[in-house]
C-alpha positions as CSV (number, residue, x, y, z in Angstrom):
1,M,-55.1,58.5,-48.6
2,R,-53.8,62.0,-49.3
3,T,-56.5,62.6,-51.8
4,R,-59.2,62.1,-49.2
5,D,-61.1,65.3,-48.3
6,L,-62.2,66.4,-44.9
7,S,-65.8,65.2,-45.3
8,Y,-64.3,61.6,-45.8
9,W,-62.6,61.7,-42.5
10,L,-65.6,63.4,-40.7
11,F,-67.9,60.5,-41.7
12,L,-65.2,58.0,-40.7
13,A,-64.3,59.6,-37.3
14,P,-67.2,58.2,-35.4
15,V,-66.3,54.6,-36.4
16,L,-62.7,55.0,-35.7
17,L,-63.6,56.6,-32.3
18,A,-65.9,53.8,-31.4
19,L,-63.3,51.1,-32.5
20,A,-60.6,52.8,-30.4
21,L,-62.7,53.1,-27.3
22,V,-64.3,49.6,-27.5
23,V,-61.4,47.6,-28.8
24,V,-58.0,49.2,-28.9
25,V,-57.9,51.1,-25.6
26,P,-59.4,48.2,-23.5
27,M,-56.9,45.8,-25.1
28,L,-53.9,48.1,-24.3
29,L,-55.3,48.6,-20.7
30,G,-55.7,44.8,-20.3
31,L,-52.1,44.3,-21.6
32,F,-50.8,46.8,-19.0
33,Y,-52.9,45.2,-16.1
34,S,-51.6,41.8,-16.9
35,F,-48.2,42.8,-15.8
36,T,-49.5,44.0,-12.5
37,A,-51.2,42.6,-9.3
38,W,-54.5,44.3,-10.4
39,N,-57.3,43.3,-8.2
40,G,-60.2,44.9,-10.1
41,I,-59.9,48.1,-8.0
42,Q,-56.3,49.0,-7.4
43,T,-53.5,48.3,-9.9
44,G,-51.1,47.1,-7.3
45,E,-47.3,46.5,-7.8
46,F,-45.6,45.7,-11.0
47,V,-45.0,41.8,-11.3
48,G,-43.5,41.7,-14.8
49,F,-44.0,38.3,-16.5
50,Q,-45.0,36.6,-13.4
51,N,-48.6,36.1,-14.3
52,Y,-47.6,34.7,-17.7
53,L,-45.0,32.3,-16.2
54,N,-47.8,31.0,-13.8
55,L,-49.8,29.9,-16.8
56,F,-47.3,27.0,-17.5
57,T,-47.9,25.4,-14.2
58,D,-51.7,26.0,-14.0
59,E,-53.1,22.6,-14.7
60,R,-56.7,23.8,-14.7
61,F,-55.9,26.3,-17.4
62,L,-54.0,23.9,-19.5
63,D,-56.7,21.2,-19.1
64,S,-59.4,23.7,-20.3
65,L,-57.2,24.8,-23.2
66,W,-56.8,21.1,-24.3
67,F,-60.5,20.5,-23.9
68,T,-61.3,23.6,-25.9
69,T,-58.9,22.6,-28.6
70,K,-60.5,19.0,-29.0
71,F,-64.0,20.5,-28.9
72,S,-63.0,23.1,-31.6
73,V,-61.4,20.6,-34.0
74,V,-64.3,18.2,-33.8
75,S,-66.9,21.1,-34.1
76,V,-65.3,22.7,-37.0
77,I,-65.3,19.5,-39.0
78,L,-68.9,18.6,-38.2
79,I,-70.2,22.1,-38.6
80,N,-68.7,22.6,-42.1
81,F,-69.6,19.1,-43.1
82,I,-73.3,19.5,-42.1
83,G,-73.4,23.0,-43.4
84,L,-72.3,22.0,-46.8
85,S,-74.5,19.0,-46.9
86,L,-77.5,21.2,-46.0
87,A,-76.5,23.7,-48.7
88,L,-76.3,21.0,-51.4
89,I,-79.7,19.8,-50.4
90,V,-81.5,23.3,-50.4
91,T,-79.8,24.3,-53.7
92,S,-81.0,21.2,-55.4
93,K,-84.3,21.2,-57.3
94,I,-86.8,20.6,-54.6
95,K,-90.1,22.3,-54.0
96,T,-89.6,22.9,-50.3
97,S,-86.2,24.6,-50.7
98,S,-87.2,27.9,-49.2
99,L,-89.0,26.4,-46.2
100,L,-86.0,24.1,-45.6
101,R,-83.5,27.2,-45.6
102,T,-85.6,28.9,-43.0
103,T,-85.9,25.8,-40.9
104,F,-82.1,25.0,-41.0
105,F,-81.2,28.7,-40.2
106,M,-83.6,29.2,-37.3
107,P,-81.3,27.6,-34.5
108,N,-78.8,30.3,-35.1
109,L,-81.4,33.0,-34.2
110,I,-81.7,31.5,-30.6
111,G,-79.5,32.7,-27.9
112,G,-76.7,30.6,-26.6
113,L,-78.0,30.5,-23.0
114,I,-81.5,29.5,-24.1
115,L,-80.0,26.8,-26.5
116,G,-77.9,25.4,-23.5
117,F,-81.0,25.0,-21.4
118,I,-83.1,23.5,-24.2
119,W,-80.4,20.9,-24.9
120,Q,-79.9,20.2,-21.3
121,F,-83.6,19.3,-21.0
122,I,-83.2,17.1,-24.1
123,F,-80.1,15.3,-22.7
124,L,-81.2,14.9,-19.2
125,K,-85.0,14.3,-19.6
126,V,-85.7,13.1,-23.1
127,F,-82.7,11.0,-23.6
128,A,-83.2,9.4,-20.2
129,S,-86.9,8.6,-21.0
130,V,-86.0,7.1,-24.4
131,G,-83.1,5.1,-22.8
132,E,-85.4,3.8,-20.2
133,A,-88.1,2.8,-22.7
134,V,-85.8,0.9,-25.0
135,G,-83.4,-0.3,-22.3
136,M,-80.2,1.6,-23.5
137,E,-78.2,2.7,-20.5
138,S,-75.9,4.8,-22.7
139,L,-78.8,7.2,-23.3
140,Q,-79.2,7.7,-19.5
141,A,-77.2,10.1,-17.2
142,W,-76.0,12.2,-20.0
143,L,-73.8,15.2,-19.1
144,S,-72.8,13.4,-16.0
145,T,-69.4,12.3,-17.5
146,T,-66.7,14.2,-19.4
147,E,-67.3,12.3,-22.6
148,T,-71.0,12.8,-22.7
149,G,-70.6,16.5,-21.7
150,F,-68.1,16.9,-24.6
151,W,-70.4,15.4,-27.2
152,G,-73.3,17.3,-25.7
153,L,-71.4,20.6,-26.3
154,V,-70.4,19.4,-29.9
155,I,-74.0,18.4,-30.8
156,L,-75.4,21.9,-29.5
157,M,-72.8,23.8,-31.4
158,S,-73.2,22.0,-34.6
159,W,-76.9,22.3,-34.4
160,Q,-76.7,26.1,-33.8
161,M,-74.0,27.0,-36.3
162,A,-74.7,24.6,-39.2
163,G,-77.5,26.7,-40.6
164,Y,-75.4,29.9,-40.5
165,I,-72.6,28.1,-42.4
166,M,-75.1,26.7,-44.7
167,V,-76.0,30.3,-46.0
168,I,-72.3,30.9,-46.8
169,Y,-72.0,27.8,-48.8
170,I,-75.4,28.6,-50.5
171,A,-74.1,31.9,-51.8
172,Y,-71.1,30.2,-53.4
173,L,-73.0,27.3,-54.8
174,E,-75.7,29.6,-56.5
175,G,-72.8,31.6,-58.0
176,L,-71.3,28.5,-59.8
177,P,-71.3,28.7,-63.7
178,K,-74.1,26.4,-64.7
179,E,-72.5,25.8,-68.1
180,L,-69.7,23.9,-66.3
181,I,-72.1,21.7,-64.5
182,E,-74.2,21.0,-67.6
183,A,-71.0,20.3,-69.7
184,A,-69.9,17.9,-67.1
185,E,-73.2,16.1,-67.2
186,I,-73.1,15.7,-71.0
187,D,-69.7,14.4,-70.8
188,G,-71.0,11.6,-68.5
189,A,-69.4,12.8,-65.2
190,S,-71.2,11.2,-62.2
191,T,-72.6,13.3,-59.3
192,V,-69.4,12.4,-57.2
193,Q,-67.0,13.5,-60.0
194,R,-68.9,16.7,-60.6
195,F,-68.7,17.6,-56.9
196,R,-65.0,16.5,-56.6
197,Y,-63.5,18.1,-59.7
198,I,-66.0,21.1,-60.4
199,I,-68.1,22.1,-57.4
200,F,-65.5,21.6,-54.6
201,P,-62.7,23.6,-56.2
202,L,-65.0,26.4,-57.0
203,V,-66.5,26.7,-53.5
204,A,-63.0,26.6,-51.9
205,P,-63.3,30.3,-50.9
206,A,-66.4,29.3,-48.9
207,F,-64.3,27.0,-46.9
208,T,-61.8,29.8,-45.9
209,V,-64.6,32.0,-44.7
210,S,-66.5,29.2,-42.9
211,M,-63.6,27.7,-41.1
212,F,-62.5,31.1,-39.9
213,L,-65.8,31.8,-38.4
214,T,-66.3,28.2,-36.9
215,L,-62.8,28.3,-35.4
216,S,-63.2,31.7,-33.8
217,N,-66.6,30.9,-32.5
218,T,-65.9,27.4,-31.0
219,F,-62.7,28.6,-29.3
220,K,-64.5,31.6,-27.7
221,L,-67.6,29.7,-26.6
222,Y,-68.9,30.6,-23.2
223,D,-72.8,31.0,-22.9
224,Q,-73.5,27.5,-24.2
225,N,-70.8,26.0,-21.9
226,L,-72.3,27.8,-19.0
227,S,-75.9,26.9,-19.3
228,L,-75.4,23.2,-20.7
229,T,-72.7,21.8,-18.3
230,A,-71.4,24.7,-16.2
231,G,-68.0,23.1,-16.7
232,G,-69.0,20.0,-14.8
233,P,-68.5,17.3,-13.8
234,Y,-65.5,18.7,-11.7
235,N,-64.6,21.3,-14.2
236,S,-63.7,18.6,-16.8
237,T,-65.9,20.2,-19.5
238,E,-64.7,23.8,-18.5
239,M,-63.6,25.8,-21.6
240,V,-61.1,28.5,-21.7
241,A,-63.5,31.4,-21.7
242,M,-65.3,30.1,-18.6
243,E,-62.0,29.3,-16.9
244,I,-60.8,32.9,-17.4
245,F,-64.1,34.3,-16.1
246,K,-64.0,32.2,-12.9
247,T,-60.3,33.2,-12.4
248,A,-61.4,36.9,-12.5
249,F,-64.8,36.9,-10.8
250,V,-64.6,33.9,-8.5
251,Q,-60.9,33.9,-7.5
252,N,-60.7,37.7,-7.8
253,A,-57.4,37.3,-9.6
254,F,-58.1,40.0,-12.2
255,A,-54.6,40.4,-13.5
256,Y,-53.9,36.7,-13.8
257,A,-57.2,36.4,-15.7
258,Q,-56.1,39.2,-18.0
259,A,-52.9,37.4,-18.7
260,K,-54.8,34.4,-19.6
261,A,-57.0,36.3,-21.9
262,I,-54.0,37.9,-23.7
263,I,-52.5,34.4,-24.2
264,F,-55.9,33.0,-25.3
265,F,-56.3,35.9,-27.8
266,L,-52.9,35.3,-29.3
267,I,-53.6,31.6,-29.7
268,V,-56.9,32.0,-31.4
269,A,-55.6,34.8,-33.7
270,I,-52.5,32.7,-34.7
271,I,-54.7,29.7,-35.4
272,A,-57.1,31.6,-37.4
273,L,-54.5,33.5,-39.5
274,V,-52.6,30.4,-40.2
275,Q,-55.8,28.7,-41.3
276,V,-56.6,31.5,-43.7
277,Y,-53.2,31.5,-45.1
278,I,-53.1,27.9,-45.8
279,N,-56.6,27.8,-47.2
280,K,-55.8,30.7,-49.6
281,R,-52.8,28.8,-50.9
282,R,-55.0,25.8,-51.5
283,E,-57.5,27.8,-53.3
284,V,-54.8,28.8,-55.9
285,E,-53.6,25.1,-56.2
286,M,-57.2,24.0,-56.9
């Protein structure tokens, strides 16, 4: 670092300044406000750790955290499974590979709010019409229960992110040494054996990247939750991001909401970093 000249720091200064103003300073201010009775206008009195202690008895926050955790676990598994499956399909020798790549990636280009309204129409109107036509009551009144709301969010998120994760897996699959695959074919290895003992270990770094992205995105989900279920019925599908937003802008408890945001940030950061550490170790073992 000592060998860097002045021009290096001049070019880097705008980025560091933007990072400080947009990320570091707001985070430090938020941390300070979480120890006060801040109402969005006035700082108020210093309350210490009272806002944080209240979290342990806040059933609504704990329920939303549990719902978010369940949603994230299921979504991460499905998104990575579908993404890898799509990547294997489009990297095989088929003529429509380029068209399929574009088609599978397109849902990721649509905004979360728009996707929520699109799938809300599908669940409420299309599913109901199909269920009425074939006589399946299970397809009717979707999103009216906690269970259907949960699976509706999982389907929406998987449909949106699978194509994006597919691109990551494609980058690793196309970088595999073809000599190893051909040698395995000559030795008589089946498709399953080639995937299990050659392809899967070599694309292990892609799992680390993909799981990090899917974990962080599913835990922080807000706009799709807002437009699809709005947390209903009776806040049973309300995720943590929405619960924090309502605490701040509906209940006007800005300091309490900031304390929730700090705890939520720590939870997501710890889970993501632990996941990266474990997967990095497994990459070496493979």
